[in-house]
PyMOL Python script that loads the backbone (N, CA, C, O; Angstrom):
from pymol import cmd

cmd.read_pdbstr("""\
ATOM      1  N   MET A   1       1.433  -0.891  -0.441  1.00  0.00           N
ATOM      2  CA  MET A   1      -0.199   0.351   0.056  1.00  0.00           C
ATOM      3  C   MET A   1       1.221   1.163   0.204  1.00  0.00           C
ATOM      4  O   MET A   1       2.396   0.901   0.462  1.00  0.00           O
ATOM      5  N   ALA A   2       0.296   2.470  -0.158  1.00  0.00           N
ATOM      6  CA  ALA A   2       0.909   3.557  -0.667  1.00  0.00           C
ATOM      7  C   ALA A   2       1.411   3.920   0.776  1.00  0.00           C
ATOM      8  O   ALA A   2       0.902   3.306   1.714  1.00  0.00           O
ATOM      9  N   ASN A   3       2.610   5.108   1.092  1.00  0.00           N
ATOM     10  CA  ASN A   3       2.997   5.313   2.135  1.00  0.00           C
ATOM     11  C   ASN A   3       2.371   7.026   2.745  1.00  0.00           C
ATOM     12  O   ASN A   3       1.697   7.347   3.724  1.00  0.00           O
ATOM     13  N   HIS A   4       3.013   7.841   1.573  1.00  0.00           N
ATOM     14  CA  HIS A   4       2.879   9.434   1.293  1.00  0.00           C
ATOM     15  C   HIS A   4       1.351   9.214   1.122  1.00  0.00           C
ATOM     16  O   HIS A   4       0.678   8.223   0.839  1.00  0.00           O
ATOM     17  N   LYS A   5       0.957  10.938   1.493  1.00  0.00           N
ATOM     18  CA  LYS A   5       0.065  10.922   1.459  1.00  0.00           C
ATOM     19  C   LYS A   5      -0.846  11.411  -0.491  1.00  0.00           C
ATOM     20  O   LYS A   5      -2.002  11.388  -0.916  1.00  0.00           O
ATOM     21  N   SER A   6       0.826  11.868  -1.219  1.00  0.00           N
ATOM     22  CA  SER A   6      -0.502  12.553  -2.566  1.00  0.00           C
ATOM     23  C   SER A   6      -0.566  10.698  -3.306  1.00  0.00           C
ATOM     24  O   SER A   6      -1.265  10.459  -4.291  1.00  0.00           O
ATOM     25  N   ALA A   7       0.105   9.822  -2.750  1.00  0.00           N
ATOM     26  CA  ALA A   7       0.333   8.704  -3.333  1.00  0.00           C
ATOM     27  C   ALA A   7      -1.167   7.945  -3.155  1.00  0.00           C
ATOM     28  O   ALA A   7      -1.902   7.276  -3.881  1.00  0.00           O
ATOM     29  N   LEU A   8      -1.185   8.361  -1.984  1.00  0.00           N
ATOM     30  CA  LEU A   8      -3.087   7.464  -1.336  1.00  0.00           C
ATOM     31  C   LEU A   8      -3.839   8.512  -1.996  1.00  0.00           C
ATOM     32  O   LEU A   8      -4.981   8.098  -1.795  1.00  0.00           O
ATOM     33  N   LYS A   9      -3.994   9.768  -2.758  1.00  0.00           N
ATOM     34  CA  LYS A   9      -4.686  10.162  -3.314  1.00  0.00           C
ATOM     35  C   LYS A   9      -4.665   9.792  -4.799  1.00  0.00           C
ATOM     36  O   LYS A   9      -5.757   9.412  -5.222  1.00  0.00           O
ATOM     37  N   ARG A  10      -3.619   9.821  -5.722  1.00  0.00           N
ATOM     38  CA  ARG A  10      -3.187   9.315  -6.421  1.00  0.00           C
ATOM     39  C   ARG A  10      -4.487   7.684  -6.711  1.00  0.00           C
ATOM     40  O   ARG A  10      -5.494   7.641  -7.418  1.00  0.00           O
ATOM     41  N   VAL A  11      -3.877   6.609  -5.846  1.00  0.00           N
ATOM     42  CA  VAL A  11      -4.490   5.547  -5.798  1.00  0.00           C
ATOM     43  C   VAL A  11      -6.676   5.570  -5.961  1.00  0.00           C
ATOM     44  O   VAL A  11      -7.514   5.170  -6.770  1.00  0.00           O
ATOM     45  N   ALA A  12      -6.659   6.301  -4.624  1.00  0.00           N
ATOM     46  CA  ALA A  12      -8.059   6.964  -4.904  1.00  0.00           C
ATOM     47  C   ALA A  12      -8.833   8.003  -6.528  1.00  0.00           C
ATOM     48  O   ALA A  12      -9.954   7.864  -7.017  1.00  0.00           O
ATOM     49  N   VAL A  13      -8.057   8.667  -6.832  1.00  0.00           N
ATOM     50  CA  VAL A  13      -8.496   9.134  -8.130  1.00  0.00           C
ATOM     51  C   VAL A  13      -8.069   7.932  -9.446  1.00  0.00           C
ATOM     52  O   VAL A  13      -8.745   7.948 -10.475  1.00  0.00           O
ATOM     53  N   THR A  14      -7.302   7.267  -9.347  1.00  0.00           N
ATOM     54  CA  THR A  14      -7.048   6.079 -11.030  1.00  0.00           C
ATOM     55  C   THR A  14      -8.351   5.769 -10.004  1.00  0.00           C
ATOM     56  O   THR A  14      -9.351   6.447 -10.241  1.00  0.00           O
ATOM     57  N   ALA A  15      -8.417   5.019  -9.132  1.00  0.00           N
ATOM     58  CA  ALA A  15      -9.618   3.671  -8.934  1.00  0.00           C
ATOM     59  C   ALA A  15     -10.825   4.338  -9.453  1.00  0.00           C
ATOM     60  O   ALA A  15     -11.666   3.696 -10.083  1.00  0.00           O
ATOM     61  N   LYS A  16     -10.913   5.231  -9.286  1.00  0.00           N
ATOM     62  CA  LYS A  16     -12.424   6.377  -9.196  1.00  0.00           C
ATOM     63  C   LYS A  16     -12.371   6.742 -10.960  1.00  0.00           C
ATOM     64  O   LYS A  16     -13.509   6.658 -11.422  1.00  0.00           O
ATOM     65  N   LYS A  17     -11.559   7.035 -11.784  1.00  0.00           N
ATOM     66  CA  LYS A  17     -11.337   7.627 -12.880  1.00  0.00           C
ATOM     67  C   LYS A  17     -11.370   5.681 -13.215  1.00  0.00           C
ATOM     68  O   LYS A  17     -12.505   5.217 -13.104  1.00  0.00           O
ATOM     69  N   ASN A  18     -10.632   4.991 -13.460  1.00  0.00           N
ATOM     70  CA  ASN A  18     -11.037   3.280 -13.438  1.00  0.00           C
ATOM     71  C   ASN A  18     -12.117   3.433 -13.424  1.00  0.00           C
ATOM     72  O   ASN A  18     -12.014   4.323 -14.269  1.00  0.00           O
ATOM     73  N   LEU A  19     -13.290   3.396 -13.220  1.00  0.00           N
ATOM     74  CA  LEU A  19     -14.625   2.724 -12.629  1.00  0.00           C
ATOM     75  C   LEU A  19     -14.967   3.594 -14.130  1.00  0.00           C
ATOM     76  O   LEU A  19     -15.132   2.992 -15.191  1.00  0.00           O
ATOM     77  N   ASN A  20     -15.044   5.223 -13.996  1.00  0.00           N
ATOM     78  CA  ASN A  20     -15.788   5.592 -14.562  1.00  0.00           C
ATOM     79  C   ASN A  20     -15.672   5.630 -16.239  1.00  0.00           C
ATOM     80  O   ASN A  20     -16.510   6.093 -17.014  1.00  0.00           O
ATOM     81  N   ASN A  21     -14.664   5.141 -16.497  1.00  0.00           N
ATOM     82  CA  ASN A  21     -13.792   4.709 -18.117  1.00  0.00           C
ATOM     83  C   ASN A  21     -14.827   3.542 -18.113  1.00  0.00           C
ATOM     84  O   ASN A  21     -15.799   3.732 -18.843  1.00  0.00           O
ATOM     85  N   ARG A  22     -14.783   2.138 -17.282  1.00  0.00           N
ATOM     86  CA  ARG A  22     -15.317   1.043 -17.412  1.00  0.00           C
ATOM     87  C   ARG A  22     -17.029   1.352 -17.792  1.00  0.00           C
ATOM     88  O   ARG A  22     -17.598   0.906 -18.789  1.00  0.00           O
ATOM     89  N   VAL A  23     -17.647   2.204 -16.754  1.00  0.00           N
ATOM     90  CA  VAL A  23     -18.647   2.476 -17.032  1.00  0.00           C
ATOM     91  C   VAL A  23     -19.290   2.852 -18.572  1.00  0.00           C
ATOM     92  O   VAL A  23     -20.356   2.460 -19.047  1.00  0.00           O
ATOM     93  N   ILE A  24     -18.068   3.922 -19.302  1.00  0.00           N
ATOM     94  CA  ILE A  24     -18.155   4.038 -20.128  1.00  0.00           C
ATOM     95  C   ILE A  24     -18.034   3.568 -21.819  1.00  0.00           C
ATOM     96  O   ILE A  24     -18.454   3.889 -22.930  1.00  0.00           O
ATOM     97  N   THR A  25     -17.313   2.762 -21.267  1.00  0.00           N
ATOM     98  CA  THR A  25     -16.603   1.480 -22.683  1.00  0.00           C
ATOM     99  C   THR A  25     -18.228   0.626 -22.403  1.00  0.00           C
ATOM    100  O   THR A  25     -18.812   0.356 -23.452  1.00  0.00           O
ATOM    101  N   SER A  26     -18.733   0.335 -21.488  1.00  0.00           N
ATOM    102  CA  SER A  26     -19.793  -0.712 -21.519  1.00  0.00           C
ATOM    103  C   SER A  26     -20.744   0.122 -21.972  1.00  0.00           C
ATOM    104  O   SER A  26     -21.132  -0.288 -23.066  1.00  0.00           O
ATOM    105  N   ARG A  27     -21.361   1.210 -21.604  1.00  0.00           N
ATOM    106  CA  ARG A  27     -22.460   1.839 -22.502  1.00  0.00           C
ATOM    107  C   ARG A  27     -21.910   1.711 -23.534  1.00  0.00           C
ATOM    108  O   ARG A  27     -22.218   0.556 -23.828  1.00  0.00           O
ATOM    109  N   VAL A  28     -20.864   2.339 -24.879  1.00  0.00           N
ATOM    110  CA  VAL A  28     -20.131   2.080 -25.937  1.00  0.00           C
ATOM    111  C   VAL A  28     -20.874   0.543 -26.343  1.00  0.00           C
ATOM    112  O   VAL A  28     -21.895   0.719 -27.008  1.00  0.00           O
ATOM    113  N   LYS A  29     -20.680  -0.354 -26.175  1.00  0.00           N
ATOM    114  CA  LYS A  29     -20.250  -1.994 -26.088  1.00  0.00           C
ATOM    115  C   LYS A  29     -22.206  -2.078 -26.252  1.00  0.00           C
ATOM    116  O   LYS A  29     -22.741  -2.522 -27.268  1.00  0.00           O
ATOM    117  N   THR A  30     -23.116  -1.477 -24.848  1.00  0.00           N
ATOM    118  CA  THR A  30     -24.263  -2.056 -25.113  1.00  0.00           C
ATOM    119  C   THR A  30     -25.255  -1.254 -26.539  1.00  0.00           C
ATOM    120  O   THR A  30     -26.252  -1.688 -27.117  1.00  0.00           O
ATOM    121  N   ALA A  31     -24.555  -0.081 -26.732  1.00  0.00           N
ATOM    122  CA  ALA A  31     -24.806   0.838 -27.640  1.00  0.00           C
ATOM    123  C   ALA A  31     -24.744  -0.202 -29.291  1.00  0.00           C
ATOM    124  O   ALA A  31     -25.562  -0.335 -30.202  1.00  0.00           O
ATOM    125  N   ILE A  32     -23.659  -0.650 -29.104  1.00  0.00           N
ATOM    126  CA  ILE A  32     -23.542  -1.270 -30.273  1.00  0.00           C
ATOM    127  C   ILE A  32     -23.815  -2.787 -30.784  1.00  0.00           C
ATOM    128  O   ILE A  32     -23.599  -3.291 -31.886  1.00  0.00           O
ATOM    129  N   LYS A  33     -24.386  -3.357 -29.558  1.00  0.00           N
ATOM    130  CA  LYS A  33     -24.992  -5.079 -29.275  1.00  0.00           C
ATOM    131  C   LYS A  33     -26.215  -3.979 -29.627  1.00  0.00           C
ATOM    132  O   LYS A  33     -26.598  -3.942 -30.796  1.00  0.00           O
ATOM    133  N   SER A  34     -26.637  -3.369 -28.958  1.00  0.00           N
ATOM    134  CA  SER A  34     -28.316  -2.887 -29.324  1.00  0.00           C
ATOM    135  C   SER A  34     -28.911  -2.626 -30.965  1.00  0.00           C
ATOM    136  O   SER A  34     -29.906  -3.068 -31.539  1.00  0.00           O
ATOM    137  N   PHE A  35     -27.414  -1.366 -31.568  1.00  0.00           N
ATOM    138  CA  PHE A  35     -27.934  -1.143 -33.193  1.00  0.00           C
ATOM    139  C   PHE A  35     -27.654  -2.866 -33.794  1.00  0.00           C
ATOM    140  O   PHE A  35     -28.112  -3.104 -34.911  1.00  0.00           O
ATOM    141  N   ASP A  36     -26.926  -4.003 -33.062  1.00  0.00           N
ATOM    142  CA  ASP A  36     -26.924  -5.559 -34.189  1.00  0.00           C
ATOM    143  C   ASP A  36     -27.959  -6.011 -33.729  1.00  0.00           C
ATOM    144  O   ASP A  36     -28.127  -7.173 -34.100  1.00  0.00           O
ATOM    145  N   LYS A  37     -29.354  -5.339 -32.586  1.00  0.00           N
ATOM    146  CA  LYS A  37     -29.903  -6.567 -32.529  1.00  0.00           C
ATOM    147  C   LYS A  37     -31.230  -5.543 -33.585  1.00  0.00           C
ATOM    148  O   LYS A  37     -32.390  -5.727 -33.952  1.00  0.00           O
ATOM    149  N   SER A  38     -30.436  -4.719 -33.692  1.00  0.00           N
ATOM    150  CA  SER A  38     -31.698  -3.828 -33.943  1.00  0.00           C
ATOM    151  C   SER A  38     -32.076  -4.194 -35.513  1.00  0.00           C
ATOM    152  O   SER A  38     -33.163  -4.191 -36.091  1.00  0.00           O
ATOM    153  N   LEU A  39     -30.877  -4.480 -35.922  1.00  0.00           N
ATOM    154  CA  LEU A  39     -30.693  -4.843 -37.887  1.00  0.00           C
ATOM    155  C   LEU A  39     -31.821  -5.807 -37.994  1.00  0.00           C
ATOM    156  O   LEU A  39     -32.570  -5.979 -38.955  1.00  0.00           O
ATOM    157  N   GLU A  40     -31.814  -6.273 -37.094  1.00  0.00           N
ATOM    158  CA  GLU A  40     -32.773  -7.952 -37.434  1.00  0.00           C
ATOM    159  C   GLU A  40     -34.180  -7.203 -37.018  1.00  0.00           C
ATOM    160  O   GLU A  40     -35.222  -7.346 -37.658  1.00  0.00           O
ATOM    161  N   ALA A  41     -34.076  -6.582 -36.128  1.00  0.00           N
ATOM    162  CA  ALA A  41     -35.668  -6.410 -35.224  1.00  0.00           C
ATOM    163  C   ALA A  41     -36.564  -5.081 -36.394  1.00  0.00           C
ATOM    164  O   ALA A  41     -37.543  -5.487 -37.020  1.00  0.00           O
ATOM    165  N   GLY A  42     -36.247  -4.008 -36.520  1.00  0.00           N
ATOM    166  CA  GLY A  42     -36.545  -2.681 -36.927  1.00  0.00           C
ATOM    167  C   GLY A  42     -35.914  -1.590 -36.983  1.00  0.00           C
ATOM    168  O   GLY A  42     -35.474  -1.263 -38.085  1.00  0.00           O
ATOM    169  N   ASP A  43     -35.703  -0.790 -35.927  1.00  0.00           N
ATOM    170  CA  ASP A  43     -35.863   0.665 -36.494  1.00  0.00           C
ATOM    171  C   ASP A  43     -34.264   1.426 -36.406  1.00  0.00           C
ATOM    172  O   ASP A  43     -33.780   2.379 -35.794  1.00  0.00           O
ATOM    173  N   GLN A  44     -33.874   0.600 -37.206  1.00  0.00           N
ATOM    174  CA  GLN A  44     -32.025   0.817 -37.353  1.00  0.00           C
ATOM    175  C   GLN A  44     -31.501   2.242 -37.475  1.00  0.00           C
ATOM    176  O   GLN A  44     -30.307   2.445 -37.692  1.00  0.00           O
ATOM    177  N   ALA A  45     -32.417   3.272 -37.333  1.00  0.00           N
ATOM    178  CA  ALA A  45     -31.835   4.346 -37.617  1.00  0.00           C
ATOM    179  C   ALA A  45     -32.207   5.177 -36.330  1.00  0.00           C
ATOM    180  O   ALA A  45     -31.543   6.210 -36.249  1.00  0.00           O
ATOM    181  N   ALA A  46     -32.923   5.019 -35.513  1.00  0.00           N
ATOM    182  CA  ALA A  46     -32.662   5.544 -34.132  1.00  0.00           C
ATOM    183  C   ALA A  46     -31.420   4.823 -33.566  1.00  0.00           C
ATOM    184  O   ALA A  46     -30.574   5.365 -32.855  1.00  0.00           O
ATOM    185  N   ALA A  47     -31.414   3.527 -33.971  1.00  0.00           N
ATOM    186  CA  ALA A  47     -30.306   3.163 -33.018  1.00  0.00           C
ATOM    187  C   ALA A  47     -28.609   3.358 -33.049  1.00  0.00           C
ATOM    188  O   ALA A  47     -27.801   3.460 -32.126  1.00  0.00           O
ATOM    189  N   TYR A  48     -28.432   3.363 -34.572  1.00  0.00           N
ATOM    190  CA  TYR A  48     -27.385   4.026 -34.922  1.00  0.00           C
ATOM    191  C   TYR A  48     -27.371   5.329 -34.947  1.00  0.00           C
ATOM    192  O   TYR A  48     -26.196   5.660 -35.107  1.00  0.00           O
ATOM    193  N   VAL A  49     -28.046   6.256 -34.875  1.00  0.00           N
ATOM    194  CA  VAL A  49     -27.789   7.072 -33.847  1.00  0.00           C
ATOM    195  C   VAL A  49     -27.174   7.522 -32.732  1.00  0.00           C
ATOM    196  O   VAL A  49     -26.381   8.325 -32.240  1.00  0.00           O
ATOM    197  N   ASN A  50     -28.065   6.445 -32.537  1.00  0.00           N
ATOM    198  CA  ASN A  50     -27.271   6.061 -29.947  1.00  0.00           C
ATOM    199  C   ASN A  50     -26.046   5.813 -30.656  1.00  0.00           C
ATOM    200  O   ASN A  50     -25.077   6.549 -30.840  1.00  0.00           O
ATOM    201  N   ALA A  51     -26.239   4.833 -30.955  1.00  0.00           N
ATOM    202  CA  ALA A  51     -25.022   4.362 -30.779  1.00  0.00           C
ATOM    203  C   ALA A  51     -23.479   4.855 -31.568  1.00  0.00           C
ATOM    204  O   ALA A  51     -22.419   4.550 -31.021  1.00  0.00           O
ATOM    205  N   VAL A  52     -23.484   5.428 -32.539  1.00  0.00           N
ATOM    206  CA  VAL A  52     -22.629   7.100 -33.183  1.00  0.00           C
ATOM    207  C   VAL A  52     -22.371   7.441 -32.154  1.00  0.00           C
ATOM    208  O   VAL A  52     -21.308   7.161 -31.599  1.00  0.00           O
ATOM    209  N   SER A  53     -23.663   8.414 -31.449  1.00  0.00           N
ATOM    210  CA  SER A  53     -23.810   9.795 -30.230  1.00  0.00           C
ATOM    211  C   SER A  53     -22.125   8.861 -29.188  1.00  0.00           C
ATOM    212  O   SER A  53     -21.013   9.261 -28.842  1.00  0.00           O
ATOM    213  N   THR A  54     -23.032   7.285 -29.048  1.00  0.00           N
ATOM    214  CA  THR A  54     -22.340   6.683 -27.697  1.00  0.00           C
ATOM    215  C   THR A  54     -21.051   6.841 -28.325  1.00  0.00           C
ATOM    216  O   THR A  54     -20.245   7.483 -27.653  1.00  0.00           O
ATOM    217  N   VAL A  55     -20.656   6.422 -29.436  1.00  0.00           N
ATOM    218  CA  VAL A  55     -18.810   6.021 -29.166  1.00  0.00           C
ATOM    219  C   VAL A  55     -18.037   7.476 -29.559  1.00  0.00           C
ATOM    220  O   VAL A  55     -16.834   7.720 -29.466  1.00  0.00           O
ATOM    221  N   ASP A  56     -19.271   8.479 -30.090  1.00  0.00           N
ATOM    222  CA  ASP A  56     -18.511   9.999 -30.336  1.00  0.00           C
ATOM    223  C   ASP A  56     -18.262  10.256 -28.760  1.00  0.00           C
ATOM    224  O   ASP A  56     -17.094  10.318 -28.377  1.00  0.00           O
ATOM    225  N   LYS A  57     -19.092  10.375 -28.032  1.00  0.00           N
ATOM    226  CA  LYS A  57     -18.792  10.613 -26.353  1.00  0.00           C
ATOM    227  C   LYS A  57     -18.179  10.355 -25.682  1.00  0.00           C
ATOM    228  O   LYS A  57     -17.985  11.001 -24.652  1.00  0.00           O
ATOM    229  N   ALA A  58     -17.463   9.013 -26.067  1.00  0.00           N
ATOM    230  CA  ALA A  58     -16.524   7.907 -25.340  1.00  0.00           C
ATOM    231  C   ALA A  58     -15.434   9.038 -25.959  1.00  0.00           C
ATOM    232  O   ALA A  58     -15.126  10.003 -25.259  1.00  0.00           O
ATOM    233  N   ALA A  59     -14.899   8.876 -27.235  1.00  0.00           N
ATOM    234  CA  ALA A  59     -13.752   9.679 -28.231  1.00  0.00           C
ATOM    235  C   ALA A  59     -13.752  11.313 -27.666  1.00  0.00           C
ATOM    236  O   ALA A  59     -12.764  12.041 -27.770  1.00  0.00           O
ATOM    237  N   ALA A  60     -15.014  11.723 -27.072  1.00  0.00           N
ATOM    238  CA  ALA A  60     -14.984  13.261 -26.666  1.00  0.00           C
ATOM    239  C   ALA A  60     -13.976  12.887 -24.809  1.00  0.00           C
ATOM    240  O   ALA A  60     -12.934  13.388 -24.386  1.00  0.00           O
ATOM    241  N   LYS A  61     -14.553  12.239 -24.418  1.00  0.00           N
ATOM    242  CA  LYS A  61     -13.634  11.832 -23.179  1.00  0.00           C
ATOM    243  C   LYS A  61     -12.626  11.391 -23.157  1.00  0.00           C
ATOM    244  O   LYS A  61     -11.874  11.698 -22.232  1.00  0.00           O
ATOM    245  N   GLY A  62     -12.334  10.766 -23.862  1.00  0.00           N
ATOM    246  CA  GLY A  62     -10.788  10.420 -24.158  1.00  0.00           C
ATOM    247  C   GLY A  62     -10.746   8.834 -23.276  1.00  0.00           C
ATOM    248  O   GLY A  62      -9.807   8.384 -22.621  1.00  0.00           O
ATOM    249  N   VAL A  63     -12.152   8.188 -23.538  1.00  0.00           N
ATOM    250  CA  VAL A  63     -11.993   6.775 -23.201  1.00  0.00           C
ATOM    251  C   VAL A  63     -11.875   5.732 -24.600  1.00  0.00           C
ATOM    252  O   VAL A  63     -11.472   4.578 -24.739  1.00  0.00           O
ATOM    253  N   LEU A  64     -12.394   6.674 -25.469  1.00  0.00           N
ATOM    254  CA  LEU A  64     -11.763   5.674 -26.875  1.00  0.00           C
ATOM    255  C   LEU A  64     -10.629   7.060 -27.402  1.00  0.00           C
ATOM    256  O   LEU A  64     -10.734   8.258 -27.139  1.00  0.00           O
ATOM    257  N   HIS A  65      -9.685   6.420 -28.129  1.00  0.00           N
ATOM    258  CA  HIS A  65      -8.951   7.233 -29.404  1.00  0.00           C
ATOM    259  C   HIS A  65      -9.598   7.649 -30.355  1.00  0.00           C
ATOM    260  O   HIS A  65     -10.459   6.922 -30.852  1.00  0.00           O
ATOM    261  N   LYS A  66      -9.431   8.513 -30.693  1.00  0.00           N
ATOM    262  CA  LYS A  66      -9.965   9.167 -31.300  1.00  0.00           C
ATOM    263  C   LYS A  66     -10.313   8.254 -33.060  1.00  0.00           C
ATOM    264  O   LYS A  66     -11.457   8.178 -33.508  1.00  0.00           O
ATOM    265  N   ASN A  67      -9.395   7.817 -33.611  1.00  0.00           N
ATOM    266  CA  ASN A  67      -9.291   6.685 -34.834  1.00  0.00           C
ATOM    267  C   ASN A  67      -9.945   5.319 -34.138  1.00  0.00           C
ATOM    268  O   ASN A  67     -10.147   4.517 -35.050  1.00  0.00           O
ATOM    269  N   ASN A  68     -10.288   4.846 -33.046  1.00  0.00           N
ATOM    270  CA  ASN A  68     -10.879   3.385 -33.050  1.00  0.00           C
ATOM    271  C   ASN A  68     -12.239   4.197 -32.721  1.00  0.00           C
ATOM    272  O   ASN A  68     -13.214   3.481 -32.495  1.00  0.00           O
ATOM    273  N   ALA A  69     -12.339   4.909 -32.691  1.00  0.00           N
ATOM    274  CA  ALA A  69     -14.035   5.862 -32.272  1.00  0.00           C
ATOM    275  C   ALA A  69     -14.492   5.801 -34.229  1.00  0.00           C
ATOM    276  O   ALA A  69     -15.629   5.616 -34.663  1.00  0.00           O
ATOM    277  N   ASN A  70     -13.403   5.987 -34.958  1.00  0.00           N
ATOM    278  CA  ASN A  70     -14.305   6.395 -36.298  1.00  0.00           C
ATOM    279  C   ASN A  70     -14.217   5.345 -36.705  1.00  0.00           C
ATOM    280  O   ASN A  70     -15.192   4.963 -37.353  1.00  0.00           O
ATOM    281  N   ARG A  71     -12.893   4.242 -36.521  1.00  0.00           N
ATOM    282  CA  ARG A  71     -13.592   2.825 -36.649  1.00  0.00           C
ATOM    283  C   ARG A  71     -15.081   2.239 -36.782  1.00  0.00           C
ATOM    284  O   ARG A  71     -15.863   2.080 -37.719  1.00  0.00           O
ATOM    285  N   LYS A  72     -15.109   1.922 -35.014  1.00  0.00           N
ATOM    286  CA  LYS A  72     -16.422   1.278 -34.788  1.00  0.00           C
ATOM    287  C   LYS A  72     -17.669   2.225 -35.740  1.00  0.00           C
ATOM    288  O   LYS A  72     -18.708   1.634 -36.037  1.00  0.00           O
ATOM    289  N   LYS A  73     -17.520   3.372 -36.080  1.00  0.00           N
ATOM    290  CA  LYS A  73     -18.256   4.122 -36.399  1.00  0.00           C
ATOM    291  C   LYS A  73     -18.581   3.262 -37.916  1.00  0.00           C
ATOM    292  O   LYS A  73     -19.440   2.432 -38.215  1.00  0.00           O
ATOM    293  N   ALA A  74     -17.614   3.807 -38.576  1.00  0.00           N
ATOM    294  CA  ALA A  74     -17.238   2.797 -40.083  1.00  0.00           C
ATOM    295  C   ALA A  74     -17.943   1.974 -40.210  1.00  0.00           C
ATOM    296  O   ALA A  74     -18.882   2.105 -40.996  1.00  0.00           O
ATOM    297  N   GLN A  75     -17.714   0.508 -39.293  1.00  0.00           N
ATOM    298  CA  GLN A  75     -18.509  -0.644 -39.369  1.00  0.00           C
ATOM    299  C   GLN A  75     -19.816  -0.664 -38.984  1.00  0.00           C
ATOM    300  O   GLN A  75     -20.549  -1.617 -39.249  1.00  0.00           O
ATOM    301  N   LEU A  76     -20.199   0.362 -38.344  1.00  0.00           N
ATOM    302  CA  LEU A  76     -21.585   0.580 -37.572  1.00  0.00           C
ATOM    303  C   LEU A  76     -22.474   1.235 -39.539  1.00  0.00           C
ATOM    304  O   LEU A  76     -23.645   1.161 -39.911  1.00  0.00           O
ATOM    305  N   ALA A  77     -21.564   1.640 -40.073  1.00  0.00           N
ATOM    306  CA  ALA A  77     -22.130   2.790 -41.370  1.00  0.00           C
ATOM    307  C   ALA A  77     -22.373   1.287 -42.575  1.00  0.00           C
ATOM    308  O   ALA A  77     -23.309   1.215 -43.371  1.00  0.00           O
ATOM    309  N   LEU A  78     -21.504   0.450 -42.447  1.00  0.00           N
ATOM    310  CA  LEU A  78     -21.489  -0.452 -43.329  1.00  0.00           C
ATOM    311  C   LEU A  78     -22.426  -1.892 -42.999  1.00  0.00           C
ATOM    312  O   LEU A  78     -23.281  -2.445 -43.691  1.00  0.00           O
ATOM    313  N   LYS A  79     -22.040  -2.134 -42.049  1.00  0.00           N
ATOM    314  CA  LYS A  79     -23.848  -2.784 -41.044  1.00  0.00           C
ATOM    315  C   LYS A  79     -24.943  -2.619 -41.942  1.00  0.00           C
ATOM    316  O   LYS A  79     -25.495  -3.465 -42.647  1.00  0.00           O
ATOM    317  N   LEU A  80     -25.247  -1.015 -41.768  1.00  0.00           N
ATOM    318  CA  LEU A  80     -26.204  -0.135 -42.089  1.00  0.00           C
ATOM    319  C   LEU A  80     -26.560  -0.329 -43.314  1.00  0.00           C
ATOM    320  O   LEU A  80     -27.729  -0.512 -43.653  1.00  0.00           O
ATOM    321  N   ALA A  81     -25.651  -0.308 -44.036  1.00  0.00           N
ATOM    322  CA  ALA A  81     -25.787   0.231 -45.552  1.00  0.00           C
ATOM    323  C   ALA A  81     -26.034  -1.180 -46.324  1.00  0.00           C
ATOM    324  O   ALA A  81     -26.463  -1.280 -47.473  1.00  0.00           O
ATOM    325  N   ALA A  82     -25.556  -2.608 -45.164  1.00  0.00           N
ATOM    326  CA  ALA A  82     -25.762  -3.835 -46.162  1.00  0.00           C
ATOM    327  C   ALA A  82     -26.536  -4.072 -46.026  1.00  0.00           C
ATOM    328  O   ALA A  82     -27.149  -4.782 -46.823  1.00  0.00           O
ATOM    329  N   LYS A  83     -27.102  -3.570 -44.756  1.00  0.00           N
ATOM    330  CA  LYS A  83     -29.042  -4.376 -44.391  1.00  0.00           C
ATOM    331  C   LYS A  83     -29.835  -3.763 -45.481  1.00  0.00           C
ATOM    332  O   LYS A  83     -30.736  -4.454 -45.957  1.00  0.00           O
ATOM    333  N   ALA A  84     -29.601  -2.338 -46.042  1.00  0.00           N
ATOM    334  CA  ALA A  84     -30.233  -1.240 -46.766  1.00  0.00           C
ATOM    335  C   ALA A  84     -30.547  -2.148 -48.197  1.00  0.00           C
ATOM    336  O   ALA A  84     -31.614  -2.212 -48.808  1.00  0.00           O
ATOM    337  N   ASN A  85     -29.515  -2.685 -48.449  1.00  0.00           N
ATOM    338  CA  ASN A  85     -29.245  -2.873 -49.745  1.00  0.00           C
ATOM    339  C   ASN A  85     -29.977  -5.107 -49.718  1.00  0.00           C
ATOM    340  O   ASN A  85     -29.934  -5.784 -50.745  1.00  0.00           O
TER     341      ASN A  85
END
""", "prot")
cmd.dss("prot")
cmd.show_as("cartoon", "prot")
cmd.util.cbc("prot")
cmd.orient("prot")
């Protein structure tokens, strides 16, 4: 365990940030999964907008790298376009 006051604070801050990052990452995964389910079910447009918005928010907060977010959005767009055809 940490011995200094600043090290104890870093442990606490790191734990809090880690938890927040896991929550945001989980939201992204859930949004993508719900989009995949909506491809079979029906309302793809709303699910697509929600998934892209969630990915953009995660990238803006620094949880996802910008290129990673763009790749995820491109994959979603390809799935949507393939379903439309």
